[in-house]
FINUKE-576658 format. One record per residue: residue number from 1; residue in one letter; y, z, x of N, C-alpha, C, O in turn. Coordinates in Angstrom, 2 decimals. Each point is the difference from the previous one (the first is absolute). Layout:
# residues N
REC,NUM,a,Y,Z,X,Y,Z,X,Y,Z,X,Y,Z,X
...
END
This chain:
# residues 79
REC,1,m,84.37,235.45,201.21,0.77,-0.76,-0.98,1.48,0.27,0.29,0.43,1.15,0.10
REC,2,n,0.33,-2.23,0.03,1.42,0.19,0.27,0.78,0.20,-1.31,-0.56,-0.09,-1.09
REC,3,k,1.83,0.37,1.23,0.84,0.32,-1.17,0.07,-1.17,-0.99,-0.04,0.22,-1.21
REC,4,e,0.14,-1.44,1.72,0.09,-1.18,-0.87,-1.29,-0.17,-0.82,0.04,-0.28,-1.20
REC,5,e,-1.18,0.45,1.86,-1.27,-0.10,-0.71,-0.13,1.11,-1.05,-0.46,-0.24,-1.12
REC,6,w,0.86,1.45,1.49,-0.07,1.12,-0.94,0.88,-0.26,-1.23,-0.40,0.30,-1.12
REC,7,t,1.57,-0.86,1.34,0.90,-0.32,-1.11,-0.63,-1.02,-0.93,0.10,0.12,-1.22
REC,8,r,-0.75,-1.14,1.80,-0.67,-1.01,-0.83,-1.14,0.61,-0.82,-0.20,-0.35,-1.16
REC,9,v,-0.54,1.25,1.77,-1.09,0.66,-0.72,0.56,0.84,-1.15,-0.52,-0.05,-1.12
REC,10,c,1.56,0.80,1.39,0.63,0.82,-1.05,0.54,-0.88,-1.13,-0.14,0.33,-1.17
REC,11,d,0.76,-1.44,1.54,0.52,-0.94,-1.01,-1.13,-0.58,-0.84,0.13,-0.14,-1.22
REC,12,l,-1.23,-0.18,1.86,-1.16,-0.53,-0.72,-0.50,1.03,-1.01,-0.21,-0.34,-1.17
REC,13,f,0.01,1.58,1.61,-0.51,1.04,-0.89,0.96,0.31,-1.14,-0.43,0.44,-1.07
REC,14,a,1.70,-0.65,1.28,1.00,0.30,-1.03,0.22,-1.18,-0.96,0.65,0.16,-1.04
REC,15,s,-1.18,-1.33,1.38,0.25,-1.18,-0.83,-0.66,0.12,-1.37,-1.02,0.66,-0.15
REC,16,e,1.62,-1.32,-0.84,-0.53,0.03,-1.37,-1.40,-0.60,-0.06,-0.88,0.53,-0.68
REC,17,e,0.66,-1.64,1.38,-1.30,-0.66,0.00,-1.09,0.91,0.56,-1.10,0.07,-0.55
REC,18,f,1.41,0.62,1.65,-0.98,0.91,0.59,-0.29,1.15,-0.95,-1.16,0.39,-0.16
REC,19,q,2.19,0.15,-0.45,-0.18,1.11,-0.94,-0.83,-0.45,-1.21,-0.84,0.76,-0.50
REC,20,r,1.07,-1.97,0.03,-0.75,-0.53,-1.13,-1.48,-0.14,0.36,-0.87,0.43,-0.75
REC,21,r,0.61,-1.04,1.91,-1.39,-0.17,0.45,-0.67,1.35,0.24,-1.18,0.18,-0.32
REC,22,s,1.92,0.74,0.87,-0.53,1.33,0.26,-0.43,0.69,-1.29,-1.05,0.63,-0.05
REC,23,a,1.87,-0.76,-0.99,-0.33,0.61,-1.30,-1.25,-0.64,-0.59,-0.85,0.70,-0.55
REC,24,i,0.74,-2.02,0.65,-1.18,-0.70,-0.50,-1.25,0.44,0.76,-1.04,0.28,-0.60
REC,25,n,1.15,-0.21,1.92,-1.13,0.41,0.82,-0.42,1.44,-0.31,-1.19,0.31,-0.03
REC,26,k,2.16,0.55,-0.21,-0.30,1.39,-0.34,-0.79,0.07,-1.31,-0.96,0.75,-0.11
REC,27,e,1.38,-1.53,-0.87,-0.72,-0.04,-1.28,-1.42,-0.52,0.20,-0.95,0.54,-0.56
REC,28,n,0.81,-1.59,1.36,-1.32,-0.57,0.25,-0.91,0.97,0.75,-1.19,0.09,-0.30
REC,29,r,1.73,0.64,1.28,-0.80,0.98,0.73,-0.48,1.11,-0.92,-1.11,0.52,0.17
REC,30,a,1.92,-0.15,-1.15,-0.39,1.04,-0.94,-1.17,-0.43,-0.87,-0.72,0.84,-0.53
REC,31,k,0.53,-2.14,0.36,-1.09,-0.54,-0.82,-1.32,-0.10,0.77,-1.05,-0.22,-0.61
REC,32,l,1.10,0.37,1.92,-1.21,-0.16,0.80,-1.01,1.10,-0.30,0.36,1.16,-0.17
REC,33,k,-1.63,-1.55,0.11,-1.06,0.98,-0.22,-0.52,0.54,1.32,-0.50,1.13,0.06
REC,34,i,0.61,-1.93,0.99,-0.42,0.41,1.33,1.22,-0.07,0.92,0.65,-1.04,0.09
REC,35,v,-0.36,2.13,0.57,1.17,0.06,0.87,-0.39,-0.42,1.41,-0.98,0.51,0.56
REC,36,h,1.73,-1.42,0.01,-0.24,-0.48,1.36,0.48,1.06,0.98,1.17,0.38,-0.02
REC,37,t,-2.07,0.10,0.89,0.39,1.03,0.96,-0.35,-0.37,1.44,0.05,0.85,0.89
REC,38,l,-0.41,-2.09,-0.65,-0.39,-0.44,1.33,1.23,-0.06,0.90,1.04,-0.54,-0.39
REC,39,e,-1.15,1.09,1.58,1.12,-0.01,0.93,0.12,-1.36,0.67,-0.98,-0.74,0.12
REC,40,r,2.17,0.40,0.32,0.25,-1.29,0.62,-0.87,-0.19,1.24,-0.50,-1.10,0.24
REC,41,g,0.31,2.14,0.54,-0.82,-0.11,1.20,-1.42,-0.43,-0.33,-0.61,-0.76,0.75
REC,42,s,0.09,1.24,-1.86,-1.35,-0.37,-0.40,-0.08,-1.47,-0.37,-0.98,-0.67,0.31
REC,43,i,2.00,0.17,-0.98,0.03,-1.41,-0.36,0.02,-0.86,1.26,-0.71,-1.00,0.08
REC,44,e,1.51,1.39,0.89,0.07,-0.74,1.25,-1.35,0.02,0.71,-0.42,-1.02,0.56
REC,45,k,-0.26,2.16,-0.58,-1.33,0.11,0.62,-0.98,-0.93,-0.70,-0.80,-0.67,0.66
REC,46,m,0.85,0.64,-2.00,-0.91,-0.86,-0.75,0.23,-1.46,0.34,-0.95,-0.75,0.22
REC,47,e,2.22,0.34,-0.18,0.31,-1.40,0.31,-0.47,-0.35,1.41,-0.56,-1.08,0.21
REC,48,a,0.79,1.98,0.75,-0.42,-0.25,1.38,-1.52,-0.08,0.10,-0.53,-0.85,0.71
REC,49,l,-0.16,1.72,-1.43,-1.46,-0.01,0.02,-0.55,-1.27,-0.63,-0.97,-0.58,0.50
REC,50,q,1.58,0.14,-1.60,-0.43,-1.25,-0.63,0.17,-1.18,0.96,-0.90,-0.83,0.12
REC,51,l,2.05,0.76,0.55,0.24,-1.08,0.95,-0.99,0.04,1.16,-0.48,-1.04,0.44
REC,52,q,0.18,2.24,0.03,-0.96,0.15,1.10,-1.38,-0.49,-0.43,-0.66,-0.74,0.73
REC,53,h,0.23,1.14,-1.92,-1.31,-0.42,-0.49,-0.05,-1.51,-0.20,-1.01,-0.63,0.31
REC,54,e,2.09,0.05,-0.83,0.04,-1.45,-0.19,-0.09,-0.73,1.34,-0.70,-1.00,0.12
REC,55,s,1.41,1.51,0.88,-0.01,-0.65,1.31,-1.37,0.12,0.67,-0.37,-0.84,0.82
REC,56,e,-0.39,1.88,-1.18,-1.34,0.19,0.55,-1.06,-0.70,-0.85,-1.19,0.02,0.33
REC,57,g,1.63,-0.65,-1.43,-0.93,-0.71,-0.87,-0.81,0.91,-0.89,-1.02,-0.41,-0.56
REC,58,k,1.46,1.66,0.41,-0.71,0.95,-0.85,0.55,-0.06,-1.42,1.15,-0.37,-0.22
REC,59,s,-1.98,0.74,-0.74,0.41,-0.01,-1.39,-0.18,1.40,-0.58,-1.11,0.53,-0.04
REC,60,y,2.19,0.06,-0.41,-0.04,1.33,-0.60,0.67,-0.03,-1.36,0.91,-0.79,-0.23
REC,61,t,-1.38,1.64,-0.66,0.63,0.12,-1.31,1.23,0.90,0.12,0.15,0.72,0.99
REC,62,e,0.71,-0.76,-2.00,1.17,0.89,0.00,-0.42,1.46,0.04,0.64,0.81,0.66
REC,63,v,-1.71,-0.47,-1.37,-0.48,1.38,-0.03,-0.41,0.45,1.40,0.28,1.13,0.39
REC,64,e,-0.95,-2.01,0.35,-0.41,0.34,1.37,1.21,0.19,0.90,0.02,0.88,0.86
REC,65,i,1.00,-1.72,-1.04,1.23,0.14,0.78,0.68,1.33,-0.35,0.40,0.74,0.90
REC,66,f,-0.28,-0.42,-2.20,0.58,1.28,-0.42,-0.75,1.16,0.61,0.60,0.95,0.51
REC,67,a,-1.94,-1.02,-0.55,-0.82,1.08,0.55,0.25,0.17,1.49,0.06,1.12,0.51
REC,68,e,0.09,-2.22,0.19,0.24,0.04,1.44,1.34,0.66,0.31,0.09,0.79,0.94
REC,69,v,0.94,-1.10,-1.72,1.35,0.51,0.26,0.20,1.40,-0.55,0.55,0.87,0.67
REC,70,l,-1.00,-0.65,-1.90,0.29,1.26,-0.68,-1.09,1.04,0.16,0.23,1.19,-0.25
REC,71,g,-1.40,-1.60,0.66,-1.12,0.91,0.13,-0.92,-0.15,-1.19,0.45,-0.23,-1.12
REC,72,r,-1.69,0.36,1.35,-1.02,-0.22,-1.03,0.11,0.99,-1.15,-0.33,-0.36,-1.13
REC,73,k,0.78,1.58,1.38,0.09,1.00,-1.08,1.01,-0.40,-1.07,-0.16,0.36,-1.17
REC,74,l,1.20,-1.12,1.55,1.03,-0.39,-0.95,-0.40,-1.20,-0.84,0.57,-0.23,-1.07
REC,75,v,-1.54,-0.53,1.52,-0.43,-1.19,-0.71,-1.20,0.37,-0.87,-1.08,0.28,0.51
REC,76,t,1.27,-0.27,-1.83,-1.05,0.44,-0.90,-0.66,-1.15,-0.74,-0.91,0.23,-0.80
REC,77,c,1.34,-1.47,1.04,-0.60,-1.15,-0.64,-1.33,-0.31,0.66,-0.19,0.27,1.19
REC,78,e,-0.71,-0.83,-1.94,-1.26,-0.43,0.58,0.16,-1.42,0.50,0.59,-0.84,-0.67
REC,79,v,-1.13,0.58,1.85,0.10,-1.34,0.60,-1.17,-0.84,-0.42,-0.11,-1.16,0.40
END
């Protein structure tokens, strides 16, 4: 990231609109009963796996995709 890009990012984070949205989002996150902890890499793996299965003509449920990416021990839902 160059200096100009960094300055724009800093300006964005300092803006009133960003601060307002950030405060609203913070309040909304505090209301959540289930906290999202999935890493970005896992999401990318799930999307890639879904695309692969679609291209192969296979049909999988979201739970099966989660189990494939995260491991069966982490998926406690019944299929």
